[in-house]
N, C-alpha and C positions, 0 to 999 in steps of 0.2 A: 663751672668754665673748664673746656677741655684744656688740657695741656698740649704747649705750643710743640711741636716735630722738629728734626734735626733739621728738616731742609730749611727752618729760620735760622738756623746758627752760616757762619762761614767755612762751611769744612771741605775737603778734600771730594769732589766725586768719586772717587774710589774707593773711598770710607761711605761716602753716603750709599752708594750701592751694596756694598758689604752690610749698613746695617736692616737695608730692606729686605732682605736676601737671611736675615736674621730674626725679620718681624719686629728689631727695635723702632716702635713707629714714634710716640708720642715720649717727650724726654719727664724722669720723674723729678720732683722740686727741687732737688741740687743738682741737676745736673741743669735744668734751667737756670737755675740763679748762680752758678757756680760757671758753664762752659763759655758765653761770650765774653767772659773778663781773661781767663787765661786761654781761649783763642788769641786774646789781644796781645798778650804776654807779659799781662799784671800778676803780680803774688797775689796767693789768695790763700785766706785760713777758711778753711769750709766744715763744719760742725753736723753730723747725721747723726744717725743710728745706723746700725748692720743691716745692710738691705735694703740701705738707701738708693743704690745705684751710682755712687760716690767711685768704685774703681773704671766704669764705661767714661766719668765725668774728665778723670783727669787722662783717659788711657786714653778717648780717643784728641784729648788739645796736644798731650805727648807724642801722638801719632802725626797730629795733621802740621805740626812743627818740620816733625823727623826729615830729615834729609839722608835719602838710604843710601846712595851716590857717594857721601862721605864716610867711609868705614873706620869709624870712629866713637866711644861712649861717648853718646850726645847725651841722654836720660840716665839721673840713677834712682829707682823707689826703694825705702825701705819700709821694712817690715816688720813690728817684732818679732814673731814668729814664723819655722819654715812654713808651716799649713799657711799660711796667710801668704807669704809669698809664692807659693806654688799655685793658691786661687788664683793670684792676682799674674802671674806671670802666664795662665791659660787663658783669662780673660782678655790680656793683652794680642796674646798669638789668634785666637776668634776674632777679633774686632783688626786684627792686622793683617788677618784671611788674604786680602786684594792688594796687598803690596810686596812687592814681589822682592827675596832677597836678602828681607829683613832678620836680625841673627839677635833672640834674647834668652839669656844666661838668667839663672838662678844661683846665687853666692847665699850659702846657707850652710850652717854649722850640722851637725851630725853625720856629714858623709866625708868620705877623705878627700881633702883640701888640693893633694896632685892633680886627680884629676878636670877641678877646675881650673887649676894654673894651666895646664895643657890647650883648654877650651878660649881661656883668654888668650893665650899667644896666637892663639889664630881668629882675637879678634869680636868684635859683636857692637849692635847700637845701643843696646837696652840692657841694662844690669839692677835686678829683683833680685832684693838679698838682707838680710838679718844685719844690725850693727855689729855684733861680733867678728862675723864673718870676714865686713867689706874690710873694719878695722886691720882684721887679721891680715889678711892681701896686701893691703896699705904698708902695714909694717916690713911685710917680704919684698915689698916695690913689685908686687906683682899685678897691680892694678892700677891706671894711669885716669884717674878723674880730671884732668886738666882739661880736655875739652867738652864736658858737660856743662847744659846747656838751661836743662831742665830739671830741676832735684824735688822730687815726693817725698813727703814722712805723710806715711800712710798710719794710722790709727797712732798718731803720735803721742798721744795720752798715755795707752799702755806702752809702749817703749821708755817712757819717763819712768814710769810705776815699776817697773824693772829693772829701773839700776843703767838705763843706757844712755845718760846723758852726758858722761865726761866722750864716750866714742861717739857720738853726732858730735860734738866739738872736733874731737879730731877729726870724723871726713868730711866737716864743711871746711876743716882749711885747705885741703886739698883740693877745692871746688873753687873756680874763678868767682869771686866775689859778684861779676855781672851773667847775670844769670836770673832764671824766673823760678821760685821758690811755692811748690804746694804744698800746707800743711791740712792734713784731714787726719777730724777727731772725733769722736764721740761724744767727749765730754771737753771744756774749757777750764780745764785748772791755773792755780795761780803761776803752774812752772810752764803751761803753754807758751801764756802770755808772755813771760820773760823771755824764753825762745825767738819766741817770736821777732822781737823787738830787736834782739843779735842777728837774727839770721835774713829776715826780711825786708823789705823797700816795699813801705806805703801800701799792705798790703788788704787787699778788698773782702770786707766781712760777708759770710754767708752762714745762714743758721737756716736748718729746717729741723722743721716736728720730726717725731720717728716719723719708720718708712710703715707702717698700716695703722690702721684704727686699733687705740687703744679700746674702744667698747668693745670691741670684741673678745678680751679677754674679764673672766671674769676672776676678782681678786678676793683673796680671804686671810683673816688674819689668825693666827690663834697662843695665847696666853702660855707659857708653859714654868715652871718652875724652877728646872736646873735640866741637866743633859737627858738622864734618866727619860725624862717627861717629854723630853724634843725628839727622843728616836722614837719613843711610843707612839707620839703623834705623828709622825714619817711614815711608820706603819701600817698604821688608821687609817690614813692619807690613801697610802699606795694599794692595800688593798679594798678602801673604796671604789676609788674610781678606776683601777685596771689600768692605767694611762700605755700604753702602747710604745711611746720613747716619752722621757723623763730625765731635766737636767736635777741634781741636787745643789744646788750652791754652798761653798764653806768656805770661810775665810780665810784659813791658812791649809796648808798640806799637809800636817799631820791629821788635821782632821779629815780630811778627804777618805784618807787609808782606814781609819779608824770606823768611821760610816760605811766606808764598802767593806767592810770585812765582817762589818755586824751584821749588813745587808744580806749577803753570801751564805753566812751563817745560817739564817733565818729562810732563806730560800728562796730568795730572791734573786736575777739577773744583774750585775751591776760591775762596773769597773771604774778604776778612778782613774782620774785625771788632774795630776799636778807635774810641779817643775821639776820633780826628781827624777824623772822617768827617762829613760834613753829616748832615742830618735826611734827608734824601729817603736820599741812600748807605745811610744804614742802613736807611731801610724798605726798600728793593729790595733789598739786601742780605738781611735778616732775610724777606722773600718768597720768593725764590730758595731758600734755604736751608729754610723751613717746606715748602715744595711740591713738594720734591724736583728742583729743577731743576742745585741745586748739592749734590753729594758733600759736600764738607767744606770745616766754617766754620775760621779761624785767628784765635781770640779771646783778648782778653784776660778775665780773671777780671767783672771791671768793666763791662765792654760786654756779657758775656754774662747776665747779672742779669734776672732777669726773661723770659731766653730760650725761649719756649714753642714743642715740637717735639718731636710723639710719633714714638714708636718712635725714640731713636736707640740704634743701635746700637752703638757705642764711641766712646769719652773716650781720647784720647792727650793725657797730661802731658808736654810738651814738655822742660818746665822743672817741679821738683817745685814746688810751692806753698808759697807762705812760713811759712804755719804746716799744721798738720794738720785742722782743721777744716775749713779751705776745698780742703784735699784731698777730704774726706769728700763736699764740697759737688757741688765738678766730677765725681768716681767716682759721686756718684747722680744722673748727669744719662741716665744709662744704663739697662738692665737693670727699667724701670718696666712696670708693669699687667701684673706674671706673665710677659713675657718677657726674656729673656736677655740681661746686656749684659756688654760687655768693656770692661776698662780696662788700657792698658799707659803704663806711667812708666816712662822717661828719668833715670838719675842717672848721675852723676859723684864719685869720691874728695873731691869739696869738698864733697858734699852728706851725707856720713857724721853730722851732728847732727839732720837731717830723717829721713836712714833710721833712728836709733837712736827718734825718737819715732813712726815709722809704725811701727816692730816693736812699741812698746811696745802702740800702736793698735790694731794690727789681733792681736795676741795669736800673732805667727808669726814666725819665722825669716827674714830677705827677701835673697835672693842673686839674684845676677845672674843672667838665666835667660839660655838661649841662642835666638842670634834666628833667622831664618828663613836657609835655602843662599841663599846668591847667585845661584842658578838661577832664583829665583824673580821674580828684577828681568826677567826673557824673556817673562813672563805680559801678556796683554794688558789693558789698564786699561778696566773698564767703566764705559763714558757714563753719566751721569745718565741717566733713563728718562722725566723730565720737561723741558721748555721751558716758558718765560713770556713773557708779550706783556705788554707795557705799552701800556694805553688810555690818551689824553688825556681822559678826561671821568670824573665820580665821582659822589658824593654830590651833590655842589652841582649839579650838572647832569642830577639824577635818573636816574642808573644805576643798575640792578637787575643785581643774580644775575643774576635769571629774564628780563635782559634780553639777558647777554653769551651766559648758555646759549640761546638760542632761536637767535642770532644763527650761531652753530657748528655748530648741529644741525639747522640749515633744510634739507639736504639731507644723506641720506646716509652720505655719503665722512670726515665726521668725527659719532663718537656718541659716546653719554655717556658709555660708558666710557673715551674719550680723554680726559675731560676731569679735570682733578683739580680743586685750590681755587684758588677768586675772591675775591679780597679787595678791599674797596672803600674807598679813602680820598674826600676833601675834589675832590679835582679831578682824581686818576688813579686806576683800577682794574688790577688785576694777575688771568691765568687761564694756570694751567696745562694746560699739554695735553701728549699724549704725544709723545714725542720724533719719533717718525717719520711726525707729523701737523701739526709744525709753522707748514710756510708753507700749506699748507690752511685751515688755522685763522686762520694771518696774512691771507692773504686775505680771508676772509671778514668779517673784522673792518675791515680799511682801505679794502675795497671794497662794504661794505655798511652798515645805516645800524643805527643804535641810538635810540631814541626818535625816528626820523625822520630822522635828523642821522647824517652820514658825521664819524666822529673819527677823527685820526690815532690809528694803531698802531704798536710795532716790538716787534721781537726782542730782550731780553736775554740778553746773551753767556753763556753756560755751556762 
């Protein structure tokens, strides 16, 4: 049965026109089930995995309601991480292209608060931010939420996992009680149910299955005795399958770093992603993984939330997740958009209870599969196909992607096909180039000019 189109819901003509230009035709399940209630002004709890289309669901709802002539903060979107907040703000700006003079601000930690205070002084319609920074602005009285009529908690389960309960409560106390509240979550633990009872009014419940066909994912389980066996199993499978991009999920920050360090010692291309990283380090790590300069990301669940990577070939559960919903969320990061995915999970005897739960969830008997033969260890490790150049100039220096592309392709020794993703931040930019062209590309940037200026540049290690 075909999915309903956006024309079947009561959206403003300018939003429908923009959706048509974006080639957004049919609604996803979560959009079809939640948008009508959102447009009616109802409170909504929506449970759906990453990639289900939830940002467009609440984004279209809030934009349909927004009064752009009323220059007050009308919407607050809370996200657990800066990366997700940036993604949400980018998507909202794309959906709002046909609404003139709309102002969307992101308020997240990891950047100077003074610049945010200056931006707030000039006003905004929509705020997208993280709980800690929003609470900080409220304590400084630099943020006024008294006119908010739409409040959205995106990935609410992760915000509560990360310890933001008290911050959320403080933020809610600064908003009118007569507002619409939308809560989006990949899982629905007891804490979510408790907070929804406190801050929502007769919410409509929406639950959709995974955003893609789980049959496209090949799941395998391997029994190990100890951590030494666990790492050896990971190494064997990486060499057997040689995935171009894979995530290794660990349950602790310390484990992510230990596994990452060992992988690099053994010649793999890996970076760790956990809550101990400074914001710039997080940005660099995510950029390098997304643009294929790093093959393996070793991450905790919280750190990997909001990870936006195309064509993730494999997921390795170094330790089994603490609950089955998190396991499904991890595994669901591979096998997207019609591609085949691989998920390998390691377990020991002490994981028997988790295995019983997964047996029930997957409706199949789980037995430890035989690992590849040790001779696989003799195989050469395929290097990452790209390298990343960091440029010490970004949006605030008026550097554009076209400027970087032009500088790199000025002569024929580096061509367009050698250049991958170009990502711009406020004060720096990153460009992916073919690994075999990295030295020529670096020379062109470091010794050439962008915007008539010379910028420092360097290769990030991989």
